[in-house]
C-alpha positions, 0 to 999 in steps of 0.5 A: 129086854130090860122090864119097864119099872113105872113110878109114880109120884102124884097120886090121883084123887079119889073118883067123887062117889067112889068113897060113898059107894063103897061105905053104902055096899058095906053097910049094905053088906051089914044090913045082909048079915043083921037081917040073916042073924035076926032071923035065925036067932027068932026062928025065921019069925022076925018080920018087919024087923027083917023086912025093914032092913031087907027094904033099906038094904036093896036101897043101899045096894042100888044106889052104891052101885049107881054111884060106882058107875058114875064114878067109874066115868070121872077122867084123871082119879083113880077109879079103884073103890068106885069099882070094888063099890059098883061091883060089891053094890051088885052083887048086895042087889042081887043077893037082896033080889035073891032073898026076896025072891025064895021068901015069896016062894 
């Protein structure tokens, strides 16, 4: 049996929320790295700086997750960035919540 080869000459456009979802997930991850670095440099006494980064990072992660899910529902578009954004946003939101609950303890 011969292998079937697929050729695609027309590329599908990216889903509307895909690029934004991936970008917001990346920004949220950047906020997380910044908060961890600032907190470790200041010996855990960063207070409102890391709190603000955490709050904004959590909101960005949730919005990225929602936009990624909406992008996955669109038809006749490429879902690659929507998938990446929704998975990364969901993971970032879970990590932010884990950091929050560890901090409450």
